[in-house]
C-alpha positions in Angstrom: 77.4 106.4 103.3 78.4 104.7 100.2 81.4 102.6 101.2 84.6 101.5 99.6 86.8 98.7 100.5 90.6 97.7 100.3 90.7 93.8 100.5 93.7 91.8 100.8 93.9 88.4 99.4 93.8 85.5 102.0 96.1 82.7 102.4 98.3 81.5 99.4 99.8 78.4 98.2 103.5 79.1 99.1 106.0 77.8 96.4 109.6 78.8 96.2 109.9 77.8 92.7 107.1 80.0 91.4 107.4 83.7 91.3 105.4 85.3 94.2 103.3 87.4 92.0 101.9 84.2 90.4 101.1 82.3 93.6 97.5 81.0 94.0 95.1 80.8 96.9 95.5 78.0 99.0 92.4 75.7 100.1 92.1 77.6 103.1 92.4 81.1 101.4 89.8 80.1 98.9 87.4 78.8 101.4 87.6 82.3 103.1 87.1 84.1 100.0 83.8 82.1 99.2 82.6 82.7 102.9 83.4 86.6 102.3 81.3 86.3 99.0 78.5 85.0 101.0 78.2 88.1 103.1 75.5 90.7 102.2 78.0 93.5 101.6 79.6 91.4 98.8 76.6 91.4 96.6 76.3 95.3 96.9 79.7 95.8 95.3 78.9 97.5 91.9 82.7 97.7 90.9 85.9 95.3 91.7 89.4 96.5 90.9 92.1 93.8 91.2 95.9 93.7 91.1 97.0 91.5 88.3 98.7 89.1 90.6 97.3 85.8 90.5 96.0 85.8 94.3 94.5 89.1 94.0 92.6 88.0 90.8 91.4 84.8 92.2 89.9 86.6 95.2 88.5 89.3 93.2 86.7 86.6 90.7 85.1 84.9 93.9 83.8 88.2 95.0 82.8 89.0 91.7 80.4 85.9 91.1 78.6 87.3 94.1 77.6 90.6 92.8 77.6 89.6 89.1 80.3 92.2 88.0 83.4 91.8 86.0 86.6 92.7 87.6 88.9 95.4 86.3 92.6 94.8 86.5 94.8 97.5 87.5 98.5 96.5 87.1 99.8 99.5 88.9 98.4 98.2 92.3 100.6 95.1 92.7 102.5 94.4 95.8 105.7 96.1 96.5 108.3 94.9 94.1 110.4 92.2 96.0 111.8 90.6 93.0 115.3 91.7 93.9 115.7 89.1 96.7 113.3 86.5 95.3 111.6 84.1 97.8 112.4 84.8 101.5 111.4 82.1 104.1 109.0 83.7 106.7 111.1 84.7 109.5 113.7 86.4 106.8 110.5 88.1 105.1 109.3 89.6 108.4 112.7 91.1 109.4 112.8 92.6 105.9 109.3 93.8 105.9 110.0 95.6 109.3 113.1 97.2 107.6 110.9 98.1 104.6 108.4 100.1 106.7 110.9 101.4 109.1 113.1 102.9 106.3 110.5 104.1 103.8 113.0 106.3 101.5 115.5 103.3 101.1 115.7 100.2 99.3 115.9 96.7 101.0 118.3 94.8 98.8 117.0 96.2 95.5 113.2 96.1 96.8 111.0 98.9 95.6 111.2 101.5 98.5 108.0 102.1 100.8 107.8 105.6 99.8 107.6 104.8 96.1 105.2 101.8 96.4 102.9 104.2 98.3 103.1 106.8 95.9 102.2 104.1 93.0 99.1 102.8 95.1 97.9 106.1 96.0 98.1 107.3 92.4 96.4 104.1 91.3 93.6 104.8 94.0 93.0 108.5 93.0 92.9 107.7 89.2 90.3 105.0 89.8 88.2 106.9 92.3 88.3 110.0 90.0 85.6 108.8 87.3 83.8 106.2 89.8 80.1 106.9 90.5 80.4 107.9 94.2 77.0 106.0 95.1 78.4 102.7 93.9 80.2 100.5 96.5 83.8 99.9 95.1 86.5 97.1 96.3 90.0 97.1 95.5 91.4 93.6 95.9 95.2 93.5 96.7 97.9 92.9 98.8 99.0 93.8 102.6 102.0 95.8 102.0 100.6 98.4 99.6 97.2 98.3 101.4 98.8 99.3 104.7 100.9 102.1 102.8 97.4 103.2 101.2 95.7 103.2 104.8 98.8 105.3 106.0 98.0 107.7 103.5 94.2 108.0 104.2 94.9 108.2 107.7 97.3 110.9 107.0 100.2 109.6 109.0 103.6 108.6 108.2 104.4 105.1 106.8 104.6 102.7 109.9 104.0 98.8 110.1 101.9 99.5 113.1 99.0 99.9 110.7 99.5 96.6 108.9 97.0 93.7 108.9 97.0 91.2 111.7 97.2 87.5 110.8 98.8 87.7 107.3 96.1 88.2 104.9 92.2 88.0 104.0 91.4 91.2 105.8 89.7 94.4 104.5 89.4 98.2 105.7 86.4 100.1 105.0 86.3 103.9 103.8 83.5 106.4 102.8 83.5 107.2 99.2 82.4 110.8 100.2 85.5 111.9 101.8 87.9 108.7 101.9 88.1 108.6 105.8 88.4 105.0 107.0 85.4 103.8 109.0 86.5 100.4 109.9 90.0 99.0 110.7 91.5 95.7 109.4 88.8 93.0 109.7 88.7 89.7 108.6 86.9 89.4 104.9 84.5 86.7 106.2 83.4 88.2 109.4 83.0 91.7 108.2 79.2 92.6 108.6 79.2 95.6 106.4 78.2 99.3 107.0 
């Protein structure tokens, strides 16, 4: 089975004075991405598609160095748009995220709705795979929120935060390129052993 991956960026350097899409990986996040790049699966990737947010690009570049491929940017795979509220401290953010998933057709204080974000990420995913060689392993590098929304779509279940990644970042799920069924649940990027 040829595999596809959805990979979330690992830990970031949180800076309330910098717009969230421009946050970089923290030292821990970079180390985790570098460990993941040493896994045999990383060297099998024939295509890497990244969100155009800094933390996703940095993760994708580390993985791309292992497989000697260039990354393709897909701006429409960005995280759900939360710019209306700006930075939220972690406890506030978690409460907002709970609300976002629980009320998918409504906007949290101006955020992009979960339903709209899901439609956007699924459309980008389908577009990219429509002309992709099904014998070539591919990785999408992005974000936890839209990754969870994509996962719900692939599982053919309603939007729910119960499918969210554990631990706040640096996880992947694997799917079959043949039928797009999920073959492994969220797993830390540096410990996944491949298919």
